[in-house]
N, C-alpha and C positions, 0 to 999 in steps of 0.2 A: 658728771649728769648723777643725781643719784638713782641710777637703776639697780633693779635687783644684782645683787651678786652672783647669784646662781648662774645667768644668762652671760656674764662676763664670761663663767666657766667654759658655755655651752657654745660661744660665738661662733670659735671655729668650726664645730659640727655642722651648725646653722647653717655656717658661711658655704660648708661643703655643700649641703642639700640645695641651697639657693643656686650655688654655681651648677651641679649638676642639671636642673630645672632650666636653668639658663641656655646649657647646650642643648637641651630637648625641647625644643618649644611645642606646641599643639593649642590650633586652632578651634576657637569656638567648642562644641561639643565633643570634638575629638582629642580628647585627652583621658585616653584609656591608657599610657603611660604612666601620667602625672598622678590620675586616679587610682593606680595600681601603687604607685611608692607611697602616696599619700596613705591609703590604707595598711600598708604593711608595718608603714612606720607607727600608727596610733594603734595596733595590735599589739606589736614590739614594747610600746610605753604601759600597756598593761589597762586600756580605757576598758571600761564598763560594758561598753554596745561599741563598735561597727561595722558601717549598715550602706554598702554602695548602690549607685542607679538607680538616687534618687536625682529628678530633672537631669535622666538620661544617665550621665555621668557624673553627677555630684557624689561627697560622702559626706557621712554625718558619723564622728562621734560623739559619744556622751563619758562624761567624767563626773561622778558623786562624790559629795565633799565627804568630808569624816564625819559629818554629821548630814540631814537632808529635813531637820524637821520644820525649815524655816518654810518648806514645801518652792522657795523660790526656783527659777528656771531660766537660766539666761542663753542665749542664744550667741556666739562670737564666728564673726564669716571671714572669710577669705575667697577672690579669684583666684583660678588657675589657669583660665586662658594667654593664650599668644597673639600676635596680630600679623595680619599678612605681610610682612615689610624685611626688605635686601637687610640685614645686618651690614654696618659698617662701623663698629667699633677696633676692631683687631684685635678683639681679648684672648686672649688663651684659650677660652671656654665660651669664644662666641658660638652664637649657631651652628648645628650642625646639617638644619633641615633649610636648606635651598629654599625661600620665599615664606620663611617663618620664624620672627625675631618676641623675646620679653620686650619688648619696645613702650612697656606699660607700667614693668615693676613686678606685673603679678607672680615671679616668681620671690621676689621677694614677698609679697603678702603669705605667699602659701608657705614659705619658710617661716617666716616667724611666727605664723601661728601654729605650725609644727612646732616649732620653740616652747609658746607659752601651753601646747597642749602636754608635752613631755613635765615642762616641770609641776602645771598643777597636779597631774595624775601622777607625780613623784610625792609631793607635798600633801594635798587635798584640802589645805588649812583654811575651808569655808563651808558653810553651812547652806545645801540648796544643789544644786547639779545642773553644771556646763553644758553645754553643745557645740560643740566646734561644727563649722559649716563651711567646708569647701567646694567652691562652685564653678561651675565650667560657662562657659559662653557668655561672658560680661559684654567683651566687645562686639554688640551690635544681634547676638542671639537671643538675649532674655532668660537668659540662664537661671536669674534668680525668681522668675516669672513661673516658669516650669517645677523648677526646686516648692515655689509656694501652691503651686494647684499639683504638685505630689502630695500635697499633706502636711510640710514641713513642721508648721505651727502646729497645729494639731497633734500631729502622731506624736509630736516629743514635747507638748505640752509649755512651748517656750512664751515666756510674758514678756521678754524685753530683747531686743536683739543688738548689737554693736559692732559695725565695721570700721575699716582704716585703709585711706591711700596714701601712698609715699607722695612726698611732691618737690619737685625742682624750683630750688629759687625761694624755698624756707630754710634759715637755718640747720645744720645738720643737729638731729635729734630733737629738736623741739617741736610743738605742735601748734593748729589754729585748731579755727572751728567757728562755726556760726548756729543758732538757732532759726529750725523756720525752714523757709524755702535756702535752697544751698544749689544745688545741679538742677539743670533743665528740663524740662520735658524735649523731648527729641523726636519729629516727627518729619516725613518727607511728602515730599509730591510729585508725582508724575502727570504732565499736562502735555494732551496731544492734540493740534488743533489741525485743521482740514480747510482746503480750500480748493482752488482747482487750479493745474499746473498751467504751464505754457511756459513758449519760447521768449526767452526774457529781450527779446525786442517788441512783444505787443502784450505789454502789463495790462494794456484796457481789455483785455480779454482775458484775463485770468483772476482770481481770488487769491493773494499773495498772501504766501502764511508766513514768509519771512519780515515784511512788514509789520505782519500783525500780530506774530510772536513776539517780534522787537517791544512793539508797544508795549506787551504782556510784561515782559521781564522791567518795564522802566513801573508801569503802575504798578506792581506785588512793589515795588519799594514804599508807595504813601501808604502801606498798612503801618510801617511805624512811624511814618512822619509826619503823615494826618489820618489817621484813625485809632492809633495808639495815645492813651494819654501819656506824656514825654516824662512820668517819671515810674513807668512801666517798663520793664525788660519784654522787648521781640527783634527776635532778627530772623529775618527771612534772605534768604541767598539762594541765588537760581545759582547752579554749579556747573548745568551741560545742556547744551543747545544744539540740536543736531536735523539739519533736514533729510529729507526723504531726495534728495539728491545731490551731488557734488559738482555737476558742469558750470562752467561760467556762465554759457548759454539758456540756460534752463531754472524758470522759477518752479520750485518744489511745489507740493503735493501738500504733503506731510510736513508739520515739524514737532518734536518732540522736546519737551522741556524738563527737566529734574532738578531738584533744590530740597533743602533743607528750612526747618521751623521750629527756633526753640522760644522758649517762652516760662516765664516763671509764675503762672497763675492758671489756673483751668479756666477762670474767663478771659484771660490774655489769648489761651491758647483756641479757643470755641471761635473768636472774632478774627484769630488769621486763618482758619481754616473756612470759615461763613467768605469772608472780604473775598477767599483768593477763590473761590466760586465764584461768586457776582462778579468780580473784574473782567475773570477769564470769560463768561457768560457773555458779559454788555461787548465787551471788546469782538468776540468772535461772531453777535448778530451785527454791531457797527461795519466790520468789513465784508459782509454775508457769506462767513466759512460756519465754521461748525467747530467745537470743541469739546473734549472729555477728560473730567480733572478726576485723579485719583488721590486723596489724601489717606495717607496711611500713618495710623497715631503709633508712635513708637514707644521710650519709656515715660515714665511721668515724672512731675518735678519731685525731684527727692525732697520731702521735709523731714529735717529733726526737731524731735519732740523736744518740750522747754525742759522738765526737769530732766530729761536724761542727759539734755547736752550740755545745762550746768554742772552736771556730776561727773561727766568726764571728762569736760574743761579743770574740773576741780583735780581729777586723778592726775590730768596732763600736767596740771603746775607742778604736784609734789613729785614726777620724775623729772621735769625739765626746769622747773624753777618757775615757768611762763605757758601761756597758751593765749597765742593774739587770738584776732576776729579774723576769721577768713573771708574772702572776698565771694562774691557769688558767680557760680562758675556755668556758663554757659553750655556747657561741652554735659551729656548724658552721663548718667551711672545709674543701673540696676540695682544695686540695691534698694533702689525707691522702691521695689515691689514688693521688698521685705517689710519698709518700714511704711507700708500704707495697712498691714496684715497685724503690723506691733507696734509699740513705740519703743523710740529707739535713737541713738546717735551713730554719725559718723563726721570721721575725721581724718586730719590732715597732718604729715609728720612729714618733719624737713629731711629732704634727700640733700639736702646744701645746695651753695647760691652759687655754684660752679656746674658746667657742664649743661647737656643739652633737654630740653624739656620731654615730655613724655611723648609718643605715637613720633620720637627722630629717629631716623637707621643708627644714629649715633649715641642715645641715650642708654644707660648702664644705672640699675640699682644702685646703693650706695651701702656698701656690705653692713658700714658705723653704723648705721641707723637701727641697727637689727636690735642693740641691748632695748634702746629706747622703745621700740614698739612689741618686743615682745611682754618687758617692763606694764605697758598700759593696757593689754589684753589681762597679766595678770594680776594687776593690780583693780581692776573693773571689777572682776570674779570677787576677789578677798574684800576689798572696800566694800561693795552693791550687796555680797553675801556676808557679810564674819561669822568666823566660829567664835564659836559661845569661850 
């Protein structure tokens, strides 16, 4: 693949960074070692500015081109955090931290952006400014939101922002992307039903929360099957059902249901939240019990901007010769918060067609994807802000 020759030269070095990060995973905002390593490397590369503590443990670096007369400023973002998973790869560089693992490839994302930063700081063959963004807490913590709330876009004057994720099942070093809605909004719900507990031999003296809650579990599925337009995407999954009594002969006083909602539009997100409340209220009233619904909005829909997506795809084609149309992904991605503030695009780079999917204890980032990923970030800069 026609990746930049410099990344072939740097491949072993970047791989060593990646494997060191893999051995030392850190979860959510606790990326202290990772953030320190990133800041140290950026200073070593000679960046014009390195700032820590953005979004708690995020790191931001600035690289000015040979010229800056264009006034353009592009942000490149990588996530740094790992997952609370016990690794089962058997690799010589497997996690040394029990119960933590880079099972989503953020070690690879961080290493690839470091590689691109080193190259861009060496060459500076562009007219404008690059802001490299190393973000904590993508895996459920909303680190992207916190970096934005700390003034990321305004402080560094970022005009466009680009992100990347490795993707198992996609041919190694190739790319896939789509304009518009790409990754789903991810919400959660807690539903607390309460009735009147009692002896299982005397159900007529109780308000049976188990039956009440079971009806709710089934009825919640009608949001997708009977309320949503069939061409819209919505997933409502009940993932936990816990009664206040564990005895064989006791009808419980309370039941707690938990689950998640995944949607691809603001309208469907609002419909799902509304219907969950209405369904649960109606069932509680029917059975003579009470209910409390807590709906927690998580990451918004991640929406790729049209123009930036087209440009990102052209860059990808120049590197690998092709860029496929990616499918909709019902998982969440908190790069969505950055794309709400600035136009930009998020792309998938192939991790190879073999191997475990992300979030699996046997997953491993494919180091052979490094040249393609680094080249894409570098080309985004050099083609979007060409030097005179």
